[in-house]
N, CA, C and O of each residue as an XYZ file, in Angstrom:
368
protein
N       0.846     -1.184      0.000
C       0.000      0.000      0.000
C       0.891      1.248      0.000
O       1.762      1.373      0.861
N       0.694      2.162     -0.936
C       1.537      3.362     -0.994
C       1.285      4.294      0.200
O       0.166      4.422      0.699
N       2.361      4.929      0.627
C       2.246      5.885      1.732
C       1.616      7.173      1.226
O       1.872      7.590      0.096
N       0.786      7.812      2.064
C       0.181      9.082      1.640
C       1.222     10.203      1.585
O       2.256     10.157      2.252
N       0.917     11.193      0.780
C       1.750     12.387      0.683
C       1.324     13.360      1.778
O       0.132     13.598      1.975
N       2.299     13.921      2.488
C       2.042     14.887      3.559
C       2.866     16.148      3.297
O       3.822     16.125      2.523
N       2.490     17.233      3.942
C       3.255     18.475      3.885
C       3.536     18.925      5.303
O       2.637     18.949      6.144
N       4.797     19.285      5.572
C       5.229     19.710      6.901
C       5.836     21.109      6.834
O       6.572     21.435      5.903
N       5.520     21.918      7.820
C       6.160     23.221      8.018
C       7.061     23.047      9.232
O       6.589     22.752     10.331
N       8.370     23.232      9.024
C       9.340     22.903     10.074
C      10.282     24.080     10.312
O      10.764     24.700      9.364
N      10.540     24.385     11.583
C      11.596     25.312     11.984
C      12.702     24.488     12.627
O      12.446     23.675     13.514
N      13.942     24.705     12.171
C      15.118     24.023     12.711
C      15.918     25.013     13.545
O      16.144     26.146     13.119
N      16.347     24.593     14.730
C      17.145     25.423     15.628
C      18.443     24.702     15.961
O      18.471     23.475     16.058
N      19.503     25.456     16.134
C      20.813     24.905     16.448
C      21.855     25.579     15.570
O      21.747     26.768     15.269
N      22.868     24.814     15.158
C      23.863     25.349     14.218
C      23.374     24.992     12.818
O      23.766     23.979     12.239
N      22.498     25.865     12.288
C      21.817     25.575     11.028
C      22.012     26.670      9.977
O      21.553     26.526      8.844
N      22.679     27.752     10.338
C      22.989     28.791      9.350
C      24.498     28.888      9.196
O      25.248     28.748     10.162
N      24.932     29.131      7.954
C      26.355     29.260      7.688
C      27.091     27.925      7.618
O      28.321     27.889      7.662
N      26.343     26.831      7.509
C      26.951     25.501      7.492
C      26.491     24.670      6.288
O      26.724     23.462      6.251
N      25.850     25.296      5.313
C      25.384     24.594      4.123
C      24.059     23.877      4.298
O      23.721     22.995      3.508
N      23.306     24.244      5.322
C      22.042     23.563      5.603
C      21.091     23.637      4.410
O      20.562     22.612      3.979
N      20.868     24.831      3.876
C      19.914     24.991      2.772
C      20.357     24.216      1.528
O      19.545     23.564      0.872
N      21.642     24.295      1.215
C      22.167     23.570      0.061
C      21.944     22.069      0.219
O      21.454     21.410     -0.698
N      22.303     21.530      1.385
C      22.152     20.099      1.625
C      20.679     19.690      1.659
O      20.318     18.617      1.174
N      19.835     20.541      2.230
C      18.404     20.236      2.266
C      17.844     20.153      0.844
O      17.098     19.229      0.519
N      18.204     21.112      0.009
C      17.716     21.118     -1.373
C      18.219     19.888     -2.128
O      17.454     19.235     -2.837
N      19.486     19.581     -1.976
C      20.077     18.428     -2.659
C      19.383     17.125     -2.236
O      18.982     16.327     -3.082
N      19.249     16.922     -0.939
C      18.651     15.681     -0.437
C      17.164     15.597     -0.776
O      16.665     14.527     -1.124
N      16.460     16.718     -0.677
C      15.036     16.725     -1.012
C      14.829     16.327     -2.466
O      13.944     15.530     -2.777
N      15.634     16.873     -3.339
C      15.499     16.539     -4.761
C      15.818     15.066     -5.011
O      15.138     14.421     -5.809
N      16.840     14.522     -4.345
C      17.161     13.097     -4.502
C      16.008     12.199     -4.053
O      15.776     11.136     -4.630
N      15.296     12.634     -3.031
C      14.199     11.844     -2.479
C      12.856     12.125     -3.144
O      11.851     11.504     -2.797
N      12.831     13.057     -4.098
C      11.589     13.382     -4.796
C      10.639     14.242     -3.992
O       9.433     14.238     -4.236
N      11.186     14.993     -3.017
C      10.366     15.881     -2.193
C      10.235     17.241     -2.864
O      11.087     17.630     -3.663
N       9.174     17.959     -2.541
C       8.995     19.314     -3.031
C       8.880     20.263     -1.854
O       8.683     19.838     -0.716
N       9.005     21.561     -2.138
C       8.869     22.566     -1.092
C       9.931     23.630     -1.194
O      10.405     23.958     -2.282
N      10.305     24.173     -0.031
C      11.287     25.261      0.006
C      11.962     25.312      1.371
O      11.496     24.722      2.346
N      13.080     26.040      1.405
C      13.841     26.242      2.639
C      14.411     27.653      2.625
O      14.778     28.164      1.567
N      14.488     28.294      3.806
C      15.071     29.633      3.891
C      15.597     29.897      5.293
O      15.136     29.312      6.273
N      16.586     30.807      5.363
C      17.107     31.263      6.648
C      16.147     32.273      7.254
O      15.480     33.017      6.535
N      16.081     32.294      8.583
C      15.275     33.270      9.310
C      16.206     34.229     10.042
O      17.364     33.907     10.306
N      15.694     35.393     10.362
C      16.500     36.423     11.021
C      16.968     36.030     12.415
O      17.973     36.552     12.897
N      16.258     35.119     13.068
C      16.635     34.724     14.434
C      17.698     33.613     14.473
O      18.034     33.123     15.551
N      18.228     33.211     13.305
C      19.257     32.181     13.249
C      18.717     30.786     12.993
O      19.491     29.840     12.852
N      17.411     30.646     12.931
C      16.808     29.351     12.625
C      16.671     29.192     11.106
O      16.968     30.115     10.347
N      16.227     28.034     10.685
C      15.935     27.767      9.279
C      14.496     27.279      9.204
O      14.070     26.441      9.999
N      13.757     27.810      8.242
C      12.355     27.458      8.034
C      12.238     26.630      6.757
O      12.899     26.912      5.758
N      11.392     25.611      6.805
C      11.213     24.737      5.647
C       9.760     24.306      5.540
O       9.103     24.048      6.549
N       9.265     24.229      4.316
C       8.050     23.490      4.021
C       8.447     22.396      3.065
O       9.092     22.648      2.047
N       8.062     21.181      3.393
C       8.471     20.031      2.595
C       7.271     19.108      2.421
O       6.473     18.905      3.336
N       7.172     18.559      1.217
C       6.026     17.726      0.870
C       6.513     16.436      0.217
O       7.381     16.448     -0.656
N       5.931     15.326      0.663
C       6.271     14.021      0.110
C       5.845     12.934      1.077
O       5.041     13.169      1.979
N       6.389     11.746      0.881
C       6.082     10.652      1.797
C       6.746     10.915      3.149
O       7.880     11.391      3.209
N       6.046     10.608      4.210
C       6.563     10.835      5.575
C       7.936     10.190      5.770
O       8.832     10.800      6.353
N       8.099      8.969      5.287
C       9.379      8.268      5.453
C      10.513      9.013      4.752
O      11.633      9.058      5.263
N      10.233      9.592      3.596
C      11.265     10.336      2.870
C      11.615     11.640      3.584
O      12.779     12.041      3.607
N      10.621     12.298      4.162
C      10.875     13.523      4.933
C      11.746     13.187      6.143
O      12.705     13.903      6.430
N      11.423     12.110      6.850
C      12.212     11.688      8.014
C      13.637     11.324      7.586
O      14.596     11.621      8.299
N      13.771     10.685      6.434
C      15.091     10.329      5.925
C      15.922     11.578      5.656
O      17.100     11.628      6.008
N      15.315     12.587      5.033
C      16.037     13.823      4.750
C      16.497     14.490      6.046
O      17.647     14.917      6.142
N      15.618     14.585      7.040
C      15.979     15.204      8.314
C      17.095     14.410      8.991
O      18.020     14.995      9.555
N      17.010     13.093      8.936
C      18.059     12.259      9.518
C      19.404     12.464      8.844
O      20.437     12.519      9.510
N      19.390     12.577      7.522
C      20.630     12.811      6.788
C      21.215     14.181      7.125
O      22.429     14.319      7.275
N      20.359     15.187      7.243
C      20.839     16.521      7.610
C      21.470     16.505      8.994
O      22.506     17.133      9.212
N      20.860     15.799      9.921
C      21.386     15.789     11.294
C      22.694     15.019     11.411
O      23.405     15.175     12.404
N      23.031     14.191     10.423
C      24.290     13.445     10.442
C      25.442     14.219      9.813
O      26.593     13.792      9.900
N      25.145     15.353      9.179
C      26.205     16.160      8.574
C      27.132     16.668      9.676
O      26.666     17.057     10.746
N      28.431     16.667      9.423
C      29.398     17.022     10.465
C      29.344     18.497     10.869
O      29.757     18.833     11.979
N      28.854     19.375     10.014
C      28.809     20.803     10.332
C      27.462     21.234     10.902
O      27.391     22.209     11.650
N      26.413     20.533     10.563
C      25.061     20.890     10.993
C      24.777     20.259     12.357
O      25.102     19.098     12.606
N      24.160     21.062     13.235
C      23.708     20.524     14.527
C      22.271     20.982     14.748
O      22.016     22.169     14.951
N      21.357     20.059     14.709
C      19.947     20.371     14.951
C      19.667     20.109     16.422
O      19.646     18.958     16.860
N      19.449     21.182     17.191
C      19.155     21.043     18.617
C      17.689     20.701     18.846
O      17.353     19.902     19.719
N      16.835     21.311     18.056
C      15.400     21.012     18.158
C      14.717     21.460     16.878
O      15.272     22.227     16.091
N      13.506     20.967     16.688
C      12.700     21.423     15.561
C      11.252     21.516     15.991
O      10.796     20.801     16.883
N      10.548     22.411     15.336
C       9.111     22.584     15.554
C       8.437     22.257     14.235
O       8.819     22.777     13.187
N       7.442     21.404     14.289
C       6.837     20.874     13.069
C       5.323     20.949     13.144
O       4.726     20.648     14.178
N       4.704     21.353     12.037
C       3.242     21.381     11.927
C       2.846     20.792     10.582
O       3.566     20.930      9.593
N       1.695     20.134     10.558
C       1.150     19.645      9.303
C       0.501     20.803      8.541
O      -0.070     21.715      9.139
N       0.600     20.748      7.230
C       0.026     21.783      6.360
C      -0.776     21.094      5.256
O      -0.566     19.913      4.978
N      -1.694     21.833      4.625
C      -2.393     21.267      3.460
C      -1.418     21.093      2.286
O      -0.452     21.844      2.151
N      -1.685     20.105      1.455
C      -0.848     19.864      0.287
C      -0.935     21.033     -0.686
O      -1.950     21.726     -0.761
N       0.155     21.239     -1.431
C       0.207     22.282     -2.450
C       0.654     21.676     -3.772
O       1.335     20.651     -3.801
N       0.265     22.317     -4.857
C       0.728     21.924     -6.186
C       2.089     22.553     -6.427
O       2.206     23.777     -6.492
N       3.107     21.735     -6.558
C       4.451     22.225     -6.857
C       5.251     21.096     -7.458
O       4.863     19.932     -7.360
N       6.370     21.433     -8.084
C       7.133     20.424     -8.811
C       8.581     20.299     -8.369
O       9.289     19.420     -8.860
N       9.046     21.142     -7.464
C      10.460     21.185     -7.165
C      10.677     21.586     -5.706
O       9.744     22.002     -5.018
N      11.891     21.457     -5.257
C      12.311     21.959     -3.951
C      13.329     23.050     -4.207
O      14.286     22.837     -4.951
N      13.142     24.224     -3.602
C      14.024     25.350     -3.887
C      14.347     26.142     -2.619
O      13.725     25.969     -1.571
N      15.329     27.004     -2.756
C      15.742     27.895     -1.672
C      15.036     29.232     -1.838
O      14.992     29.790     -2.935
N      14.491     29.733     -0.755
C      13.881     31.066     -0.744
C      14.812     32.030     -0.037
O      15.601     31.639      0.823
N      14.709     33.288     -0.411
C      15.508     34.320      0.249
C      14.639     35.145      1.157
O      15.127     36.070      1.806
């Protein structure tokens, strides 16, 4: 049985700016077939909306947390309605 598609709005806190977080998130999301966006916030956190299978979203977050430069201390996550989109990109 195929897994349903979900959309998550996530804030990442920790050492997440200036360490290639957005680049790695975009790269991994595209490899996993996820869509959405990622951007830096003024308070030093990173904001992301990501859409795809739950297992793939968890895989991407796990891969990001294993990067030697990135340190995710905590994240805040909310479910969002699905959106029509075709890619994962960086927002400014």
